[in-house]
Each structure stands twice: as structure tokens, then as C-alpha cells.
C-alpha positions, -999 to 999 in steps of 0.1 A, spaced: 345 220 222 378 218 204 398 186 198 423 190 226 395 198 251 376 168 240 407 146 243 413 157 279 376 150 287 379 115 273 410 107 293 395 122 325 364 101 321 383 69 315 367 66 281 384 54 249 402 75 223 393 62 189 412 66 156 391 94 143 394 115 174 419 144 178 450 133 198 483 150 207 511 140 184 531 128 214 502 105 224 501 90 188 539 85 187 539 69 222 512 45 211 530 36 179 562 29 198 545 8 225 522 -11 202 549 -18 176 573 -31 204 545 -54 215 537 -66 180 574 -72 173 577 -91 205 549 -115 196 565 -122 162 601 -126 174 588 -146 203 578 -174 179 614 -182 173 625 -197 207 594 -219 209 592 -227 172 627 -241 176 612 -269 197 581 -279 176 600 -308 159 616 -319 192 585 -318 215 585 -351 235 550 -363 224 526 -357 196 502 -340 220 530 -316 231 538 -309 195 502 -301 186 498 -278 217 531 -260 209 521 -255 173 488 -240 184 506 -217 208 531 -205 182 503 -199 157 485 -178 184 516 -156 187 515 -149 150 479 -139 154 487 -116 183 513 -98 161 487 -93 134 461 -79 158 487 -54 172 501 -44 138 465 -37 128 459 -16 159 491 4 151 479 10 115 449 29 129 474 55 140 485 62 105 516 41 102 519 11 78 529 -24 88 558 -23 63 571 8 79 571 -8 114 589 -39 101 615 -17 84 621 2 116 626 -31 135 650 -45 108 670 -13 110 673 -15 148 652 16 153 624 -2 172 627 -28 199 611 -60 210 610 -75 245 645 -84 259 633 -118 271 633 -132 235 671 -128 233 677 -158 256 681 -193 243 658 -223 249 683 -250 258 659 -277 270 623 -288 268 618 -273 303 626 -239 289 593 -242 269 575 -247 302 593 -218 318 584 -195 289 548 -204 292 547 -201 330 570 -172 336 572 -152 303 536 -155 294 526 -151 330 545 -117 331 529 -108 298 494 -115 312 502 -93 342 510 -64 319 484 -71 293 454 -74 317 462 -39 328 464 -28 291 428 -39 285 421 -6 303 444 15 282 430 47 268 433 39 231 403 19 219 418 -4 192 447 -13 215 424 -20 245 401 -43 224 430 -62 209 443 -69 244 410 -85 255 413 -113 230 451 -116 234 448 -120 272 423 -149 268 447 -168 246 478 -159 268 460 -175 297 460 -208 278 497 -203 271 505 -197 308 486 -228 318 503 -249 291 537 -238 305 528 -244 341 515 -279 333 548 -288 316 567 -276 347 544 -296 369 549 -328 350 587 -323 351 587 -313 388 568 -346 396 590 -367 374 625 -382 377 654 -365 395 668 -355 361 635 -340 350 631 -321 382 667 -307 378 658 -297 343 627 -277 356 648 -260 383 675 -251 358 649 -235 335 635 -215 364 670 -204 374 677 -190 340 643 -174 332 634 -159 365 654 -127 363 649 -121 326 611 -124 333 613 -97 359 632 -75 334 602 -78 311 584 -50 330 611 -25 321 633 -3 342 623 11 376 597 38 374 623 64 383 644 54 353 616 49 327 617 77 301 581 75 290 563 62 321 550 94 337 535 107 305 521 73 296 504 71 330 490 107 326 475 98 292 463 65 307 481 46 279 497 27 308 473 22 337 498 6 361 535 14 366 564 -9 359 573 -15 395 537 -22 406 533 -47 377 565 -64 387 554 -67 423 520 -82 411 539 -108 391 562 -118 420 533 -120 444 514 -143 421 543 -165 410 560 -173 443 532 -195 456 531 -213 422 568 -221 425 562 -233 461 534 -256 449 558 -271 423 585 -276 449 609 -255 430 632 -228 444 631 -192 430 668 -182 426 667 -151 448 682 -153 483 665 -120 492 630 -133 485 608 -133 515 573 -124 526 569 -89 541 538 -91 564 539 -53 570 537 -45 533 515 -75 524 539 -83 495 570 -103 488 604 -85 490 628 -95 463 664 -88 453 676 -62 428 677 -70 391 710 -70 373 703 -38 354 736 -39 336 725 -72 320 691 -56 312 705 -27 293 732 -48 276 704 -70 261 682 -41 253 711 -25 234 715 -56 213 743 -75 231 723 -103 246 729 -140 240 707 -143 209 701 -107 197 720 -111 164 706 -146 157 670 -135 163 672 -105 141 691 -123 113 664 -150 113 636 -124 112 651 -105 83 659 -137 63 623 -148 68 610 -114 56 631 -115 25 622 -151 16 585 -143 20 586 -113 -3 572 -133 -32 541 -142 -11 534 -106 -3 539 -96 -39 516 -123 -51 489 -113 -26 491 -77 -37 489 -87 -73 459 -109 -67 441 -82 -47 447 -57 -76 434 -82 -101 402 -87 -82 397 -50 -77 401 -44 -115 377 -72 -123 350 -58 -100 354 -23 -115 353 -35 -151 
């Protein structure tokens, strides 16, 4: 059996493609693009929350948020490591991000204006991420699939942390409740955008589904998220900002309004509220940390030389 035939057999049997297996170049490039975007998103996503560590309202909240931001850094490392099994270096992926040739999730180009935004990110953004990532535990590439298992366990903590913040605010003073509603109003639609364009408009969706890189389509994942989140908002007593939202008994799902796709593409193309600031901060941090990377490489080379002496 040649490599291509074996690859097709693995995909058909819902088994895992491993780094040493033959794979089409298109499959490899699609995985690099997707995993890199996911890794970049975890790292860039530290910024809007890290911004609130020093301003968290209590020591407990500060400790929880620090742990969460630290988790996001770890997720980025898992994912960069998974990408490296495809023959691309971490430095190369970072360079492509800094040059604007690779993307990260559009959601991280929105500002966090109040403490309630940290709750909304945990509840909505991490909730959307879990919806997508649970499906990715079944992706056809082994290292990516296994990374997602651990990431999903940690993301479930993040989602609960955010929802608990929103619950406290929703049960608090009139001002706190208004803060929670405002955060929901601003993050609802960008959270729906996280699943990407409609299936009919997604450039890579059909091929990714055929290769089982992507087990569930954009629109189906978005529907799953809406169906799960609407009852949570109702429990909080908050109103989802969508006049077209209603339960459809015939479909067994919620109907919801159309996303502002002009806004989606504007943010994806680099013209969102915080695109320039997020990338400038990322590049500055990379440049300021160069001495740490150089020292680590020099130390590793010194230890290798000592062992071989």
C-alpha cells in the first residue's frame, strides 16, 4: 500500500494521521494555517485580559485571572508544538504573524472597557472556543487532536469563571447589572463571528471537512453555540441583543439574526478597533524578549557541549 492509499484509509476509518505518515501537501499546509491561527489567537488573547490583572476588583479575582492568562500562554505553546510536527518552526510562524501573513481570531481586536468584559470573554468567547475545540478533539491529525483534549479541559474552567463573573454582576446593583448587559451587547456578535464566514463563503471549509481536519461546519458550530448560550443568558436575566432571536419549534433550534459581515471582514483585514495596538504590543514584546531566547539557546548549546566532552 502506497502512502496516498494509506492516508485515504486512515481518513475513511476515522483514525489519526501522525507526523511520520505520508500526507498530501495541501493537508499539511491547511493544518499549518489552522493550527498557527489557533496558536496566535491564544497568545494575542492574553492581551485584553492581561490588561485587567492589576485592576481586578479583589485578590481572588486577580489570582483567578492570572491563572487563566497563564493557561492561554500554555495553550499557545501546545499548539505551536503541534504545528512544529508538520515541519515548520515556531520562529517562522511568529515571523509570518508579525508580517501580517497569518491571522488570529478577530474577537481579540475588540477592547475590554470594563470588568464585565472579562466576564463576557470567559462566558462568550471561551464558550465559543469550547464549542469549536470540542469538535477538534476529533480532528484527523493526531498531535492537534491530543492538544485539544487538554486545552478543552482548561477552557471549561475559563468559561465557568466568566459566567460566574456575569452572574455576580447580574445579581448586583443596578449599575453592575447595566455593566453586565453592556458587555453582552458588545461581545455577542463578535463571538458569533468567531466561527468564521458562512459555509458557502468559507474558502477552505469543504476540503477541511473532506480531510476531517474540521469535523463540524462553521454554521453548525455557530448554531450549537447559540442554542447553548441563550438559556444561560435567560438564567442571568440578561437580554441578547438580537431582535430576530426566537425559538423555532419546527427546527428544534433558535433562529437568530444575520451577522454584520462587513464588520467581520473589516476586522479580519486589519481594520478593527484594536488590530494595530494588538500587533504593535505583540511585536514589541517579541523584540524585548530576544535576549531571553538567545540566553536559552546559548545555555542549551553549553550543556550539549559539556555532555559530549
